[in-house]
C-alpha positions in Angstrom: 127.1 387.9 81.4 128.1 386.3 84.7 126.7 382.8 85.2 125.1 381.9 88.4 124.4 378.6 90.1 120.8 377.4 89.4 119.3 376.6 92.7 116.3 374.3 93.3 113.3 375.6 95.3 114.5 373.7 98.3 118.0 375.2 98.1 116.6 378.7 97.8 114.5 378.0 100.9 117.3 376.8 103.0 119.0 380.2 102.7 115.9 382.1 103.8 116.9 383.0 107.3 115.8 386.5 108.0 113.4 389.4 107.2 113.9 393.0 106.6 112.8 396.4 105.2 109.3 397.7 104.4 107.1 398.9 101.5 104.2 400.9 99.9 102.9 402.5 96.7 103.0 405.4 94.2 101.4 408.6 93.0 100.6 408.4 89.2 97.4 407.2 87.6 96.7 403.4 87.3 96.8 402.2 83.7 93.3 401.9 82.3 93.6 399.8 79.2 92.3 400.8 75.7 90.4 398.2 73.8 93.6 396.9 72.1 94.5 393.3 71.2 96.9 391.4 73.5 100.5 392.4 72.9 103.4 390.1 72.1 104.3 387.3 74.4 106.8 388.5 77.1 110.4 387.8 76.2 112.0 386.6 79.4 115.7 387.2 79.7 118.2 384.6 80.6 117.6 385.3 84.3 113.8 385.0 84.4 112.1 388.4 84.0 110.8 390.2 80.9 113.5 392.7 80.0 111.7 393.7 76.8 108.7 394.7 78.8 110.7 397.3 80.7 110.8 401.0 79.8 114.3 402.1 80.6 113.5 405.7 79.6 111.6 406.1 82.9 113.6 406.8 86.0 113.1 404.0 88.6 112.7 406.7 91.3 109.9 408.5 89.4 107.7 405.5 88.4 109.0 402.1 89.2 106.0 400.3 87.8 106.5 402.0 84.5 110.3 401.3 84.6 109.7 397.6 85.2 106.6 397.2 83.0 106.2 400.3 80.8 106.7 398.7 77.4 104.5 395.8 78.3 101.8 398.3 79.4 102.1 400.2 76.1 102.0 397.1 73.8 99.6 394.9 75.7 95.9 395.2 75.4 93.3 393.5 77.6 91.8 390.4 75.9 88.2 391.1 74.7 86.7 388.7 77.2 88.4 390.2 80.2 87.8 393.3 82.3 91.4 393.4 83.5 94.7 391.7 82.6 97.6 390.8 84.8 100.3 388.2 85.6 97.8 386.2 87.5 95.6 386.1 84.4 98.4 384.6 82.4 98.8 381.7 84.9 95.0 381.3 85.1 94.8 381.0 81.4 97.4 378.2 81.4 95.7 376.5 84.4 92.3 376.8 82.6 93.6 375.1 79.5 95.2 372.3 81.5 92.0 371.8 83.5 89.9 371.8 80.3 92.0 369.0 79.0 91.5 367.0 82.2 87.8 367.6 82.2 87.5 366.7 78.5 89.3 363.5 79.2 86.9 362.7 82.0 83.9 363.5 79.8 85.2 361.1 77.1 86.2 358.3 79.5 82.7 356.9 80.2 83.8 356.4 83.8 81.7 354.3 86.2 78.4 355.8 87.3 78.8 357.7 90.6 82.5 358.1 90.3 84.1 361.6 90.5 85.4 361.3 86.9 81.9 360.6 85.7 80.4 363.5 87.6 83.1 365.8 86.3 82.4 364.7 82.7 78.6 364.8 83.0 78.7 368.3 84.7 80.9 369.8 82.0 79.2 368.0 79.1 75.8 369.1 80.3 76.9 372.7 80.4 78.4 372.4 76.9 75.3 370.8 75.4 73.9 374.1 74.0 71.2 372.4 71.9 69.7 370.8 75.0 70.0 374.0 77.0 68.3 376.0 74.2 65.5 373.5 73.9 64.6 373.9 77.5 64.5 377.7 77.4 63.2 379.1 80.8 61.5 375.9 81.8 64.1 374.9 84.4 63.1 378.0 86.5 59.5 377.0 86.8 59.5 375.0 90.1 61.3 377.8 92.0 59.3 380.6 90.4 56.0 378.8 91.2 57.1 378.3 94.8 57.9 382.1 95.1 54.6 383.0 93.5 52.8 381.0 96.2 54.2 383.2 99.0 51.1 384.7 100.7 52.2 385.4 104.3 55.2 386.7 106.2 55.7 383.2 107.5 55.8 381.9 103.9 58.3 384.6 103.1 60.5 383.7 106.0 60.5 380.0 105.0 61.4 380.8 101.4 64.2 383.1 102.5 65.5 380.4 104.9 65.3 377.6 102.4 67.3 379.7 99.9 70.2 380.5 102.3 73.5 379.2 101.0 77.1 379.0 102.2 78.4 381.7 99.8 80.3 384.2 102.0 83.6 384.2 103.9 84.7 387.2 105.9 88.3 386.1 106.7 89.7 383.4 104.5 88.7 384.4 101.0 87.3 387.8 102.0 84.1 387.2 100.0 81.7 389.7 101.6 78.8 389.7 99.0 75.8 387.6 98.2 72.7 388.4 96.2 70.7 386.3 98.7 69.2 388.3 101.6 71.8 386.8 103.9 74.8 384.5 103.5 76.0 381.7 105.7 79.6 381.3 106.8 80.4 378.2 108.9 83.8 378.6 110.5 85.7 378.2 113.8 84.2 380.2 116.6 86.3 383.3 116.9 86.9 382.7 120.6 87.0 378.9 120.6 88.6 377.4 117.5 87.9 373.9 118.7 84.2 374.3 117.6 82.3 375.6 114.6 79.9 378.5 114.7 77.5 379.6 112.0 77.7 383.3 111.1 75.0 385.2 109.2 76.3 388.0 106.9 74.5 390.8 105.1 73.4 390.3 101.5 70.6 391.0 99.2 72.2 393.4 96.6 72.4 392.7 92.9 75.1 395.3 92.3 78.6 395.0 93.8 78.4 397.5 96.7 76.1 399.9 98.5 77.7 402.9 96.7 76.2 401.7 93.4 72.8 402.5 94.9 73.6 405.5 97.0 76.2 407.6 95.2 75.1 410.6 93.3 78.0 410.3 90.9 76.9 410.3 87.2 78.5 406.8 86.6 76.4 405.3 89.3 73.2 407.0 88.3 73.8 405.6 84.8 74.4 402.1 86.2 71.2 402.3 88.2 69.2 403.0 85.0 71.0 400.1 83.3 70.3 397.8 86.2 66.5 398.7 86.1 66.6 397.9 82.4 68.4 394.6 83.1 65.8 393.6 85.7 63.0 394.3 83.3 64.7 392.4 80.5 65.1 389.3 82.5 61.4 389.5 83.7 60.4 389.9 80.0 62.5 386.8 79.0 60.9 384.8 81.8 57.4 385.7 80.6 56.4 388.2 83.4 54.0 391.1 82.6 54.6 394.6 83.9 58.4 394.1 83.8 59.3 397.8 84.1 57.1 398.4 87.2 58.6 395.3 88.8 62.1 396.5 88.1 61.4 399.9 89.8 60.0 398.1 92.9 63.1 395.9 93.1 65.5 398.8 92.6 63.7 400.7 95.4 63.8 397.7 97.7 67.5 397.0 97.1 68.3 400.7 97.6 66.6 400.4 101.0 68.8 397.4 101.7 71.9 399.2 100.6 71.1 402.0 103.1 71.5 399.6 106.1 74.5 397.8 104.7 77.9 398.1 106.3 80.8 399.5 104.2 83.7 397.3 103.2 85.9 398.8 105.9 83.3 398.2 108.6 82.7 394.6 107.3 86.4 393.7 107.7 86.6 395.0 111.3 86.7 391.7 113.1 86.3 393.2 116.6 83.2 395.2 115.7 81.7 392.1 113.9 82.3 389.8 116.9 78.6 389.6 117.8 76.6 386.5 118.5 73.0 386.1 119.3 70.7 383.3 120.4 67.7 382.6 118.2 65.6 384.5 120.8 67.9 387.5 120.5 67.6 387.5 116.7 63.8 387.8 117.2 64.3 390.6 119.8 67.2 392.5 118.2 66.2 392.0 114.5 62.4 392.1 114.5 60.4 391.9 111.3 61.6 388.5 110.1 60.0 385.4 111.5 63.3 384.0 112.6 61.8 380.7 114.0 60.5 379.8 110.5 63.6 381.1 108.8 66.0 379.0 110.9 63.8 376.0 110.6 63.8 376.2 106.8 67.5 376.9 106.8 68.3 373.8 108.9 69.7 376.0 111.7 66.9 375.6 114.3 69.0 373.4 116.6 71.8 376.0 116.9 71.9 377.6 120.4 73.8 380.6 119.1 74.8 382.2 115.7 77.2 384.9 114.8 75.6 388.1 113.6 78.3 389.6 111.3 77.3 393.2 110.4 74.7 393.0 113.1 72.9 396.3 112.5 72.6 395.5 108.8 70.9 392.2 109.8 68.5 394.1 112.0 67.8 396.7 109.2 67.2 394.0 106.6 64.9 392.1 108.9 62.8 395.3 109.4 62.4 395.6 105.7 61.2 392.0 105.5 58.5 392.9 108.0 57.6 396.3 106.5 57.8 396.1 102.7 54.9 394.6 100.7 54.9 390.9 100.2 54.3 391.5 96.5 57.6 393.4 96.3 59.4 390.6 98.0 57.9 388.1 95.5 59.2 390.2 92.6 62.6 390.5 94.3 62.9 386.7 94.9 61.7 385.9 91.4 64.2 388.3 89.8 67.2 386.9 91.8 66.2 383.3 91.0 66.2 384.2 87.2 69.4 386.1 87.6 71.2 383.3 89.3 69.9 380.8 86.8 70.7 382.9 83.7 74.2 381.5 83.0 72.7 378.0 82.7 69.7 378.9 80.6 69.2 379.6 76.9 71.1 382.2 74.9 68.9 385.2 75.5 69.3 384.8 79.3 73.1 384.3 78.9 73.4 387.3 76.7 71.4 389.5 79.0 73.3 388.4 82.1 76.6 389.2 80.3 75.4 392.6 79.0 74.8 393.9 82.5 77.1 391.9 84.9 80.1 391.9 82.7 79.8 394.7 80.1 78.1 397.3 82.1 79.6 396.6 85.6 83.1 395.7 84.5 83.5 397.0 80.9 84.1 393.6 79.3 83.3 393.8 75.6 83.0 390.1 74.7 81.6 387.0 76.3 84.1 384.5 77.5 84.2 381.3 75.3 81.7 378.7 76.5 84.4 376.1 77.2 86.1 378.5 79.6 82.8 379.1 81.4 82.3 375.4 81.5 85.7 374.9 83.2 84.9 377.6 85.7 81.5 376.2 86.6 82.8 372.6 86.9 85.6 373.8 89.2 83.0 375.6 91.3 81.0 372.4 91.7 83.6 369.7 91.8 86.8 371.7 92.5 88.6 369.1 94.7 87.8 366.2 92.3 89.2 368.2 89.3 92.1 369.3 91.5 93.0 365.8 92.3 93.4 365.1 88.5 95.3 368.3 88.2 98.0 367.5 90.7 98.4 364.0 89.5 99.3 365.3 86.1 101.0 368.6 86.8 102.3 368.7 90.3 104.8 366.0 91.2 105.5 365.1 94.9 109.0 366.5 94.7 107.6 369.9 93.8 105.3 369.8 96.9 108.3 368.9 99.1 110.5 371.6 97.8 107.8 374.3 98.2 107.1 373.2 101.7 110.8 373.5 102.6 110.9 377.0 101.2 107.9 378.1 103.2 109.4 376.5 106.3 112.6 378.5 105.9 110.8 381.8 105.1 108.9 381.2 108.4 112.3 381.0 110.0 113.3 384.2 108.4 110.3 386.0 109.8 111.1 384.5 113.2 114.5 386.2 113.1 112.9 389.5 111.9 110.8 389.5 115.0 113.9 389.4 117.2 115.3 392.4 115.4 112.3 394.7 115.9 113.6 397.5 118.1 110.1 398.8 119.0 108.5 395.6 120.3 108.7 394.5 123.9 110.0 391.0 124.9 106.6 390.0 126.1 104.9 390.6 122.7 107.9 389.1 120.8 107.4 385.9 122.8 103.8 385.6 121.7 104.7 386.5 118.1 107.3 383.7 118.1 104.7 381.3 119.5 102.2 382.2 116.8 104.8 381.8 114.1 105.9 378.4 115.4 102.3 377.2 115.3 101.7 378.1 111.7 100.2 375.3 109.5 101.4 375.2 105.9 99.4 373.7 103.0 101.2 373.4 99.7 99.9 372.2 96.3 96.8 370.3 97.5 95.1 369.2 100.7 96.0 366.1 102.6 92.4 365.0 102.5 90.2 365.3 99.4 86.5 366.4 99.6 84.0 363.6 99.3 81.5 364.1 96.5 79.5 360.9 96.8 76.5 362.8 98.0 76.4 365.2 95.0 74.0 364.1 92.3 75.0 365.1 88.8 72.5 364.3 86.0 73.6 364.2 82.4 71.7 366.8 80.4 70.5 368.9 83.3 72.9 371.8 83.5 70.6 374.1 85.5 69.7 371.3 88.0 73.3 370.3 88.4 74.3 373.8 89.4 71.3 374.0 91.9 72.2 370.7 93.4 75.9 371.6 93.7 75.1 374.8 95.6 72.8 372.9 97.9 75.4 370.2 98.4 78.0 372.8 99.5 75.5 374.3 101.8 74.7 371.0 103.5 78.4 370.1 103.6 78.9 373.3 105.7 75.9 372.6 107.9 77.3 369.1 108.6 80.3 370.7 110.3 78.2 372.0 113.1 78.6 369.9 116.2 81.6 368.0 114.8 85.3 368.2 115.6 87.0 371.0 113.7 89.0 370.0 110.6 92.2 372.1 111.1 93.5 371.0 107.7 90.5 372.2 105.6 91.4 374.0 102.5 89.5 377.1 101.2 91.0 376.9 97.7 91.4 374.2 95.1 94.8 373.1 93.6 94.1 374.6 90.2 93.5 378.1 91.7 96.2 380.7 90.9 96.1 382.3 94.2 97.3 381.9 97.8 95.6 382.3 101.2 96.0 382.9 104.9 93.4 381.4 107.2 93.6 383.2 110.5 91.4 380.9 112.5 93.5 378.0 111.5 96.7 380.0 111.8 97.5 378.6 108.4 98.8 379.5 104.9 97.8 377.8 101.7 99.6 377.8 98.3 97.8 375.9 95.6 99.7 374.0 92.9 98.8 376.3 90.0 100.6 379.4 91.5 103.9 377.5 91.8 104.6 378.0 88.1 106.4 380.5 85.9 106.6 383.5 86.0 106.0 383.3 89.8 108.5 380.5 90.2 110.8 378.9 87.6 113.6 376.6 88.9 115.6 377.6 85.8 115.5 381.3 86.6 117.8 383.5 88.6 117.3 383.0 92.3 117.0 386.8 92.8 113.9 386.8 90.5 112.4 383.8 92.2 112.8 385.5 95.6 111.2 388.6 94.3 108.3 386.7 92.7 107.2 383.5 94.6 109.3 384.4 97.6 107.3 387.6 97.8 104.0 385.7 97.5 105.0 383.3 100.3 106.2 386.1 102.5 102.9 388.0 101.8 100.7 385.2 103.0 102.8 384.5 106.1 102.7 388.2 106.8 98.9 388.2 106.7 99.1 386.4 110.1 100.5 389.7 111.4 98.6 392.3 109.4 95.9 394.6 110.9 93.5 391.6 111.1 95.8 388.7 111.5 97.6 390.3 114.4 94.4 390.1 116.5 94.5 386.2 116.4 96.7 384.2 118.7 98.8 381.0 118.1 95.7 378.9 118.1 93.7 381.1 115.8 91.5 382.6 118.5 90.6 386.2 118.6 92.7 387.2 121.6 94.8 390.3 122.1 98.4 389.1 122.8 100.0 392.6 122.5 101.1 395.0 125.2 99.2 398.3 125.0 102.3 400.2 123.9 103.2 397.7 121.2 99.7 397.7 119.8 99.7 401.5 119.8 102.9 401.6 117.8 101.6 398.9 115.4 98.4 400.8 114.8 100.2 404.1 114.2 102.3 402.4 111.5 99.2 400.9 109.9 97.5 404.3 110.0 100.5 405.9 108.2 100.4 403.2 105.6 96.7 403.6 105.1 97.2 407.3 104.6 99.9 406.8 102.1 97.7 404.6 100.0 94.6 406.8 100.3 96.6 409.6 98.7 96.7 407.6 95.4 94.0 408.6 93.0 93.8 406.2 90.0 90.6 407.8 88.7 89.7 411.5 88.7 86.8 410.9 91.1 88.0 407.9 93.1 91.0 407.1 95.3 92.5 403.9 96.7 90.8 403.2 100.1 93.8 402.8 102.3 91.8 401.4 105.2 90.0 398.8 103.1 93.3 397.6 101.5 95.4 397.9 104.7 95.8 394.2 105.4 97.0 393.4 101.9 99.3 396.4 101.9 100.9 395.3 105.2 101.3 391.8 103.8 103.0 393.2 100.6 105.3 395.4 102.8 106.5 392.5 105.0 106.4 389.9 102.2 108.8 391.8 100.0 111.0 392.4 103.1 111.4 388.7 104.0 112.0 387.8 100.3 114.8 390.5 100.0 116.6 389.3 103.2 116.3 385.7 102.3 117.9 386.3 98.9 120.8 388.2 100.5 121.4 385.4 103.0 121.3 382.9 100.1 124.5 384.4 98.9 126.4 383.2 101.9 128.2 386.5 102.4 129.3 386.7 98.8 128.4 389.7 96.6 125.4 389.1 94.3 126.4 388.6 90.7 125.8 391.3 88.1 123.9 389.7 85.2 123.3 391.6 81.9 123.9 394.8 83.8 121.5 394.2 86.7 122.6 393.5 90.3 121.0 390.9 92.4 118.9 393.4 94.3 117.8 395.1 91.1 116.6 391.7 89.7 114.8 390.9 92.9 112.8 394.2 92.9 112.1 393.8 89.2 110.8 390.3 89.8 108.5 391.7 92.4 107.2 394.6 90.2 106.6 392.3 87.2 104.5 390.0 89.4 102.0 392.9 89.7 101.9 394.1 86.1 98.3 394.8 85.4 95.8 396.8 83.3 92.1 397.6 83.9 89.1 398.7 82.0 87.7 401.8 83.6 84.5 400.1 85.0 86.5 397.2 86.4 89.0 399.6 88.1 86.1 401.6 89.6 84.6 398.3 90.9 87.9 397.1 92.3 88.5 400.4 94.1 85.2 400.1 95.9 85.1 396.4 96.7 88.5 394.8 96.4 90.7 394.5 99.5 93.8 394.6 97.2 95.3 397.8 95.9 95.7 398.0 92.1 98.7 396.2 90.8 100.8 399.4 90.0 100.6 400.5 93.6 101.6 397.0 94.9 104.6 397.1 92.6 105.6 400.4 94.1 105.7 399.0 97.6 109.4 399.3 97.1 109.4 403.0 97.9 109.4 402.2 101.6 112.3 399.7 101.3 115.8 401.1 102.0 117.5 398.5 99.8 115.5 399.7 96.8 117.0 403.2 97.1 120.5 401.7 97.3 119.8 399.3 94.4 118.6 401.9 91.9 120.4 405.0 93.3 117.1 406.8 94.0 117.8 410.3 95.4 115.7 413.2 96.7 113.7 414.7 93.8 112.5 411.4 92.5 108.7 411.3 92.5 108.6 408.1 94.6 111.4 409.3 97.0 110.5 409.3 100.7 112.9 410.5 103.3 114.0 407.7 105.6 111.7 408.9 108.5 108.7 408.9 106.1 109.2 405.3 104.9 106.5 403.2 106.6 107.9 400.3 108.7 105.4 397.8 110.2 107.4 394.6 110.6 
């Protein structure tokens, strides 16, 4: 074994001065996990990746994911309370336990009334007080259900729909495209003027994940529709409604009609096509059927001179249904969704029924998550910044933030040099790309300003009410942005999230504290592995600023074409080739990866690995990379990347992800290496290997 110098995160960063190569995926089925218990804990080698989890009987050029993760995949089952399992889940489990400890301390502290710590403690303790929740039964639903039952006119219906609008969608930052409410509200910078906020309405109204669940003739979806009708009837029965089966059929028919006018996932992520804005008068004219004046008044949007109409024809189609379908059907629809949303906070029969359909049927999860984990998740949803503040005080010291910021800064410099080396891009477009990169904002660990929860009322012993008030608080927080100066430092994640994000309208990248942990980053690990893991993540998020969507936004975050026509033509051709490559992968016998839906993430993987690989080589200062336990530096880097994306899925969860997730399954992300020249050199991959691509077929975008 050859020792190497252990570098700090900052030291690793300082060497990151260039970008190179490209990437994509593979052609063997995705692992669908059997119902096995979790396998042994990974045994990380002296250099930071799980050597025991590899399967060296597999040729790297045939199946790189299996080579890097094959033994792990064979010996690791999905925990019974999960629909899938991956490296992110390992970190999330650790972050969840840390967060639970912090929340538990807050609950026991008897902090002053009105303080964030008191609200955290009361919110969590109320959710965990099962005796009180059971005693209440369905009674917490009564005020909302009574209000719905009183709907007698189309104007009443419009007011109820408007008053129930919530800020629960996000088309660009977190790519959250679904809401079970008829529409969702997204308050964000105006696509063309990022110095002001604009409210966007987005399509909603479905209780199942995607329009295909309603419209596909495939046996799996026909079965799920039958299960959904049964689920609707069961919830009505639990809430004391008569004629539950007939109500369920009316709701399924109504939601199917809504699904028919919905845009697909690919259409919904097409920013240019969705760049539509209407005045209130235009909503009434272009989307007749809904009393928009009453709707906007009830929603608190009546003073807005203009709103974005994301998925505009879907908004028109849904409005027509509001005007044409019987009011009685809409009353049933609204009552069901009120019960459905409240179910996780109600007595055990509601909780069990909610799990049976939404987790077991839709995702294949056999066992309900422990209540304490659900309590942590719900508290994070309501008071995420307040909990996050406790998290970073305990687990993310200032020096870690400074080191990570330095690494991001220098990987940005590496990307900058990569732009200079592009032989297909004109000087004019390069200048604009440099400008955009220079204007990137970076958020690491936690936001500079914490969210103010003084206006959120949390009542001890009222779990259902606390959740309702938290949703309304978030909605009003978003409404309050309108007409005010834009907060360019706003975060769209909390520090305890194991994730990262690119915000195109801010021209910003965000790396929460919880992702800056092993196995993504370990200061005691080999630098090559760190570059392949956290370096790849950082490069991925930076590259989102230049993916098929990010490339449409300029240095100030505005939707503005800064490309020459010939450069954009080349860029789109490369993207089309990458989309075609991914669409050829068929993880299920009847379902392929959607290369268009996942294109942005695939481009980011491609460029992210490239910048990480070049940064590692430059960190060597011209010296050869050390061989450690038989692995070269490049080999360790690519293995670090592949183990980042080790993953397993239950069949139902994989099917759902293929239809709705903008990320490709983990195996294909790991095999991004097949487009990278250095991977071929590192592992001696030759023609005849199943992953082998001739040099002219390797997709190169950046």
